[in-house]
C-alpha positions in Angstrom: 79.4 -203.7 -23.9 77.3 -203.3 -20.8 73.6 -204.3 -21.1 73.8 -203.9 -24.9 75.4 -200.5 -24.7 79.0 -199.5 -25.3 81.1 -199.4 -22.2 81.9 -195.7 -22.5 78.2 -194.8 -22.7 77.4 -196.9 -19.7 80.3 -195.3 -17.8 79.1 -191.8 -18.8 75.6 -192.6 -17.6 76.9 -193.9 -14.3 79.0 -190.8 -13.9 76.0 -188.5 -14.7 73.9 -190.4 -12.2 76.7 -190.0 -9.6 76.9 -186.3 -10.3 73.1 -185.9 -10.0 73.1 -187.8 -6.7 76.0 -185.8 -5.3 74.4 -182.5 -6.5 71.1 -183.6 -4.9 72.8 -184.1 -1.5 74.3 -180.6 -1.7 71.2 -178.6 -2.8 67.8 -179.3 -4.4 68.0 -180.6 -7.9 66.3 -178.3 -10.3 64.1 -179.5 -13.1 66.4 -177.8 -15.7 69.5 -179.7 -14.3 67.7 -183.1 -14.6 66.4 -182.1 -18.1 70.0 -181.2 -19.1 71.4 -184.6 -18.1 68.5 -186.4 -19.8 69.2 -184.4 -23.0 72.9 -185.2 -22.8 72.1 -188.9 -22.4 69.6 -188.9 -25.3 72.1 -187.1 -27.6 74.8 -189.7 -26.8 72.3 -192.5 -27.4 71.3 -191.1 -30.7 74.9 -190.7 -31.8 75.7 -194.3 -30.9 72.5 -195.6 -32.6 73.4 -193.7 -35.7 76.9 -195.1 -35.7 75.6 -198.7 -35.2 73.0 -198.1 -37.9 75.6 -196.9 -40.4 77.8 -199.9 -39.6 74.9 -202.3 -40.1 73.9 -200.7 -43.4 77.5 -200.9 -44.6 77.7 -204.6 -43.7 74.4 -205.2 -45.4 75.6 -203.5 -48.6 78.8 -205.6 -48.6 76.8 -208.8 -48.0 74.4 -207.9 -50.9 77.3 -207.3 -53.1 78.8 -210.6 -52.3 75.5 -212.4 -52.9 75.1 -210.6 -56.3 78.6 -211.6 -57.4 77.9 -215.2 -56.4 74.7 -215.2 -58.3 76.4 -213.9 -61.4 79.0 -216.7 -61.4 
């Protein structure tokens, strides 16, 4: 993980920034182009957050189940 984010997300963001920078050197960056990259980043972030959230909830359910079984013993 890079700065708390998965490596592939960090790599994708770096690549997007590289593309934005390169594109900016070739011609003016349009607001739509920047908005598009921001939207792509936000969608990826939401997807990763949802995956992490599901994993954490799953682990919590397993932990609660173990605690319940220990209490019943």
